[in-house]
C-alpha angles and dihedrals in degrees: 000000000000116000120222116242113268093209098082091045092050092049091051092049087056092049094249118133114233105233114191119223099255099210093047092046092049091049091049091049091049091050091052095044114103117253112259112257093242094053097091136103121266092032111239122249093238134012129183111182121199146106131052124322124255118237119197107233129209092247095047122130134202110238118208130179117265116248097026114108089180094056090045089053090052088050092051090048091053093046090051090057096046103040101069096052100036098038088220123137094223096188120202116241137174094211117130093238116132098211130103113009117344126192109194131183115212131198112279111262095029124111095018091257098130120201097317106022128101144188121231120194121184122195133156088266103045152351107232119194112189129181141154091239139032088243087062091049090051093051089048089054089056089056091048090053091056093047091056119075113283090243089072086081094064121110092225136061122274135163122267153182092198100198135166121198117247122256143066135289122196111188143169134159127268093215131032093216116060109161147171125199125212119194107217093166103072090045119010118236121198127239089256092052092049092048091050089055090047090058090051093049092050092057089066097042097255107162105185129061111195110197115199095210104173138038142137092289100049149354109223108181126073116241111190094206091049107039096165090066088078105020090056108007092048096048098095144029142189108321093019102280123154095268116197141202144220120257114222089258091052092049090050089050089056090049091049094047092048090050090053086059092044095252122134115216115231109195118206125205102182113218154211091357126034087052106120093119089057093043090053092049098048119030094195089071089068120080091234093046092236120124114242123231118263113264129219102170130096104240118122138206100039102104134070139167112243096255102195095054118100087219089066093052090050091048092052091048093050094049097044092045092055096041092049092049093058097039115080094185120095098243137083119179117211099184109214099179130129095009089157098156094046112096118241092247093048092047093053092045092048096048091047091052095043093050090052090052093049091051091047089060093049102257135125113242121238120182136168111269092268085079086079087068087067123040113293110215119237107283094016119144124217120207110214116213102160127119104217106048093216100110103128095194088061093049092045092050090049091052088051093054107274110138121225135220109202118224104148104187094220091058110020107034105107093193092069116104119254091224140333091286095057106120097213136027136058134274108201090113092042133260113307117204120182096268091054090050088053105038105076137092118224090206093063104036097099111046112228095019114119114247087231090064092067110102094180148286138288134195110212122202112196115198109214088120100021119096109159146016094271090059093044089055095045091058096038099048124099094004098058093063088050092057091041089059091048088056100041111033127073114265090239092063094057109126127148091199090057096039096053090054093048091044091052091064090056092068095081089047091055090047090053090049093048093244115159104222136176112251096223113202087221091070125070095224118206129213093221131038 
């Protein structure tokens, strides 16, 4: 039982009025007030505020639909987030009660939520998240997390109240593809580091994890038919460290973990350039038959598979076959950028052959936008990373049916420095502060490409200067949420003035989660959220 303070009572007994300190009282009230429904990232498509707030009670339960293992898994995920900080048991139940937290599956086609959208309704009795799919429920849970106080993310108990403002959110994504790329080839990152990043991506409704698995400096995925790719080609990294690689079991663990957070893994085997690790591992892939030396620098464009050799075709088939077999997602990325020492004729021949192999093993081809300089196969996807938007081959391919993923390097590359004082990162595409990461429109990046050709957006993070999770986070936050909003929220909601205020309240959440973020001077960071 909590005792009331004796100080006000003592003052009254002495005939002295107890006058609260107005600023402190106002600050306390503001801290306890629930976060407005629209103050989340990405901003929802529709918000109708109103009605009393919901307060999570000690005896609350999480209600999930019977017969849906996926919904039950989302419920367990939510309970795992809330239990440490609230101290509540939050049991899962399939009862039809509409109190506490309710996760509800609706009939497909109802509610206009699509395959990933959701509806969140908050009343004094319950927070109800409804969706046509478990992916929608999961995205709704991310919104619920942001509506609760930032301290809910802590791994230790703290007092509430755990309140959610009253009203209704109806939300669905602008683009189907909302990705982030992590380069594990220049510097190797462990399974645990990748899974930590997956959790951070999920909070902002990212649904694709593009893993750049191979490059000049290292080969990071085990291929049974080509063991030297990892035993030798994976033995180093930029700067000469020990490198590393994923066994097939470890890669499949990443794939499984990503799927549990509703992210699809997109593996990339970069070819025919960016292949020095492979050329060092197997001499027959070189035109002279001699293995190259391992490479630990950061230059690009100097390596190429020997395209005319049958051994190269067999190598590509072996690698793609094994990668496809352990990747349940529909995509396989074959790179294709910066092949500067590959002749034009060889490049076209190689990309045609590689695309055929990818399709043979049941996957959809993704390539960097240079693939449009060859002959994109039907259904192929080009990932644009330019800075000018004037590449006519890209626009022509888009007009002919090639879909585009937008990653303009001067807006979406997370490895660029924020400014000249940034301790890590690169600057060849220019400095990218948060506003520049936010203020761009995927539909207008490539001039002459139809807006309908844009499949989505992706935020790549190359790792020439990035060695651990702390550095990943420093470059990704706060720019990753900016690009996530570009990909999720309706174009008509785009507002830097609004975004910077909503982003500011995420700082305390990142602190609670242990995320190392850049305190951009463009954002009015808050101490509570």
